[in-house]
Structure formats: structure tokens, C-alpha cells
N, C-alpha and C positions, 0 to 999 in steps of 0.2 A: 504494500500500500504506500503510494507516494504522498509525501507531505508537501503542501503548498507553502510557498514563501509568503509571509505576511509582512506588509509594509506598514510602518507607523505613520499613516497619513494624519491622524488626529493629533500627533505630536507637534505638527506645524500649523494647527488650526488658528492659533493666535496671530501668527505671521500672515497666514492667508487672509484672515479677517482684516488685518491692517492694510494689506495689499488691495483688497476689494474696496475698502472704505476710501483709500487714496484715489483709486481709479474712478469711483463714483463721485467724489468731490471734484476731481478735475473735469469729469463729464458734465455734471450739473453746473459747475461754474462757467464752463465754456458755452453751454447752452443758454445760460442766463445772460452772458456778456456778448458772445458772438452770434448766438442763434445758429440756425441751419441755413445753408446756402441753397434755397429752394430752386429747382429747375422750372422750366416753362410749364410743366404739368400743373404746378401750384401757383406760380406768379403771373402767368399769362405772357403772351408774346406773339411773335409772327412765325408762321410756318410757310416755307417756300420750297416748292418742288420743281427741279429743273431736269429736263431730259437731255441726255447726250446720245450721240450716234455710236460712239465708241467708249469703252470703259475709261473713265478719267482717273487722274492722280488726285486722291483726296487731300494729300498734303499740299499739293499745288493750289487746290481750291481754297484751302484754309489760308494759305499765304496771300492769295489775291484778296480775299475778304478782309483779312487783317490789315493789309496795306491800304484798303479803301475805308478803313475806320470801323469795320464791324468786328471788333476784337473778341466779342463774346459769342460769336457764331459757332454753332455745333453742326458739323457736317458728317453725314453718314449715308450709306446706301439704303435704298428703300425698295424692297421687292426684287430688284435686279441690279447688276453692277452698273448699268447705264442710267438708272434713276437715282437722283441725288436729292436728299431731303436736308434742308438748311433750317435750323431753328435759331431764332434771335430773340433776346430779351429787350427789344426796343419797341417804342410806341408804333402802332401799326399805321402804315401809310399805303393807300391804294396804289401808289406808284412805286412802292418799295420793291416789288417783284421785278418790275422793269429795270430799276436801278441795279439790282443785284445781277440780273441777266446781262445787262450791259457790261458790268464789271467782269463777269466770268467769260464773256464772249471775247474780250480783248486778248489777242494773242492766240486764239483758237482757230484752227483750220476747219473744224467741224461746226455744223449749225446746231445751236442750242435751242431748246423749246421750254417756255415757261408753262408748267402744267398746273400749278396751284399757287395761290397767294392768299393765305388765310390768317385769321387772328384768333388766338385762344384767349378768351376774356378772363380778367381777374376773378370774376364771380364764379366761373367754372373752377378755377384753381382753388378758391376758398372752400367750395363745396367738397372738392376732392380731399383737401387737407383735413377738414372736419370729419368726413366719412372714414378716412384712413386712421385717424386717431381713435375714433369710436370703434373701429374694427379691431384695433390692438387691445383696447380696454375690454371689449367683449370677449376676445380670445383668452385673455388672462383670467377673466371671471369664470368662463366655462371650464378652463383648466382647473381652477381652484375647486369648483363643484365636482368635477370628475374625480380628482385625486382624493377629495374628502370622502366620496362614496366608495372608491375602490380600496383605499388604505385607511387613513385616519386624519383628523383635522390637523394634527401637527405636521404630517407629511404634506398636506395641502398648503399650509403656510410656507413650508420649506421650498416646495416646488415653485410656487408663485413668486417668492422672494428671489429664487435663482433666475427665473425668467425675466423678472423686472430688472435684475442686476445685468443680465445679458443685453437686454434692449437698450438700457440707459448707456451702457459702455459703447455699443455700436453707434448710437446717436452721437455720443460724445466724440467718438473717433471722427465722424464726418464733420462735426462742428469744429474741432480743433484744427483739422487739416483743411477746412472749408471746401470739401468736395461737394459736387452737385448732388442734391437730394431730390430724386424724382420718383415716379411711381415704381420703377424697377427696383430701386433701393427699398421702398416700402414693402414691396413683395418679398424681397430678400429678408427683411426683418421678420415678417410673418413666417417665413420658412425657418428662420433661426429659432423662433418660438417652438415650432414643431420638432426641430432637431434636438434642441436642448431638452424639451419635455420627454422625448423618447429616451434619451440617456438617463434622465432623472428617474423615469418610471422603472427602467431596468435596475438601477442601483437601489431604488426604494423597495422593489420586489425582493431583491436579495437580502436587504436589511430586515424586512419583515420575516422572511423565511428563517434567517439566522437567529432572530430574537426568539422564535419558537423552538429552534433546535438547541441553542446554547443558553439554556435557562439560568445557568449558574454564572455566566460571564457578565462582566460590566459592559454598559452601553458603548464606551469608547473602544473596548476590545472587539465588540461585535461590529462596530463601524469599520475598524481597520480590516477585519476579516472579509467583510462584505465588499469593501472597495478594492481589496487585493484580488478577490475572486472575479470581479467584473473588469479589472484593469486591462487585461488582454483584449477583451471584446471592445472596450472603449477606445483603446489606442488604434486598433486595426481599423475600426469604422472611421475614426477621425482622420487618420493618415491617408486612407484611400480617398476620402472626400476632399481633403485638402489638395491632393495631387490633381484631381479633376478641376478644382476651383482655380488653382494656379495656372493651369492650361487655359482656362476660360479668360482669366484676367490678362494673360500675356498675348494670346492669339485670338480672343473672341471679338476684338474690336471695341470701338468707343461706345457702341450702343449698349453693351452688357458689361462694361467695365465696372460701373458702380455696383451693379448686382453682384458680380463676382467678388469685389472687394468687401462688400457688406457681409456676404456669406463667409468669406475667409476669416474676417474678424469674429463673426458670430460663432462659427464652428470652433475656433480656437478658444474663445472665452467660454463657450458653452460646455466644452469638455472640461475646462477648469472648474466651472461652477457645479457641474454634476458630481465632481469629486469632493469639492470643498464647501461650496456655499450651502447647498441643500442639507448635506450631512452636518455641517456646522450649526445650522439653524435648529436641527433636531436635537443636538446636544444642548444648545442654549435653552430650548423649550423643555428640557428634562424628560426626553423620551425614555420609557422604561418598558419592561416586559408586560406589565399590567395593561399597557395601552394596546398591545397587539395580541396577547394570548387570550383566547376566548375563555370565559369562566367554565369550570368543570361542571358537568351536569350531575346532579345528585343521583345516587344509586336508587334503584327501583324500590328497595326495601325502606328507604328513608322518606319516600313520598307518602304523605298521608293518604289513606284510602278514602275514597268517596263515601259519604254516609249513605 
């Protein structure tokens, strides 16, 4: 019978708590001072679609627009390599499309076609921002209800705390670096909630199982055993996911760069929180075997007979 190596994760719980609090303070402070750099999905702006006859150089298009004064223009392919979508955070002008087309046409031997010149209003952006925030709050609430029913209230508090910890740190990362925050990043944050929850559920399930098996052990010892038993699964899942996300961030293009970066940060911090934050919260709440072991049923001879 092989013996498993047990790591003393909880021996570093105070250091981990200090690390998490530091990251949260930096994130909340940056969100309060700098805020998020919202993309056109939230702030409003102009959308211009230009058709090329041959596949163009996107970097050349960006340089032309930058030299013309459109420094915040986002250029990406749309549907096919010859369809170019340009997003700008400038006030809409009915003639903006013609001006951009004229700028791009200079020096080109092929004929360009203006296919779309639209405006995304600020009201639409405000509604998307509110609905996105409500979506995240609803997701956290439903997670809390689910975990409370499946495990126990203390597990529910630990899981939601870990998820809120992950979301705030991802938001803080985008706030500190002032990266564009658009709907793809919001979708990535919701995906981070699901990923982190899955890890936390696996760890919580093993903790509950070990509390019922190791009835004479202390909670900290049970936490260390449970985390050590799930460590291999957690690391393999995280590393394979990170490899895919690195490839997306490097080769996926500008359109999904924010999505990939948000998931990279979320998977990394979610792996950390599933090991330390949720388990740390359980220790702070005083989890014990009485919370998880169902009461023993009285023997049949001890039950009063019906009159």
C-alpha cells in the first residue's frame, strides 16, 4: 500500500491571507482611482467596415490611421481576410467613413469599398454595463445557493469568497494595466467564475469526504490531506488550460487578446484561490466534523413504541 505525500498547505495560510489581502487592496484601489478602460461595447463609438480586393496588412492600416490622428482605432478582420472592421472611440460623424476610406485609399493600388459606417450609442453601452454587472452578481448568488445545498453554509461562504476574490483581482489587473475592457473580457470573467467554482467544488468534495473518514484528525490536518490529494488533478487541469490560453493570446489576434489575457489571469489566480482562499475561509469559520457528519440514527430498540 503506497503512502501519499502530504503537503503542509495550511502552514502558509497566514502568508497566503496577507498575499490575497494585498492583491485585493491594490485591485480595489486601482478600480477606485483609475477605473476600467471600457471599450466601445460600453462607451459607444463609431464602427467602420471597409472592403479590400486583396488581403491587406493590418499593421499598415493601423499606421495610416494613427498618422491621420485616429490613435485609438482598433483594426481587425471581420468575417474574411479582405473585410476590415475599424472601431473608434470618437464622436460619430456621417462623413467619418468617407474620411477614413480616403485615408486608407492613399497609396493603395486596389479599390476600397466603404461597407458600413455606424454608431454605437452610449445608452447601449450603459445598458450592457449594467446587465453585465447584474449577470456577475446573479452568478455569484446562484453559486452560493448551490454550494449551500450541496455541502454546507460554511462551504458556500468559502466558495463565494474565493470567486469574488478571483473576479476582483482580474478586474484589478485590467485596471492597473489599463487594458481595454469589452464584452469578450466580461465573458472571460464569467468563464473564470465557472472554472474557479469547478476547482473549489472538487476540493470541497474531498474535504467533506475526509472529514467523514478521518474523524479523529484536526481540521487543519484534514485540509492538508484533502488539498494534497487533489493537487495533481488541479495542476494538470490548470497547466493544460494555461498552455491553450497562451497560444490564444500570442496567435489569436487582437480580437480575442483581452479574452485570453483575462482567462490567463483568472485561471492562475483561480487555482491559487481553490487551494488557499476557500480552505482558509473554512478554517476561519471553524469548520468541524459536526458540520459534515450526519447524526447517528438511534437503534431500533431505543425508539419508543407507538401506543
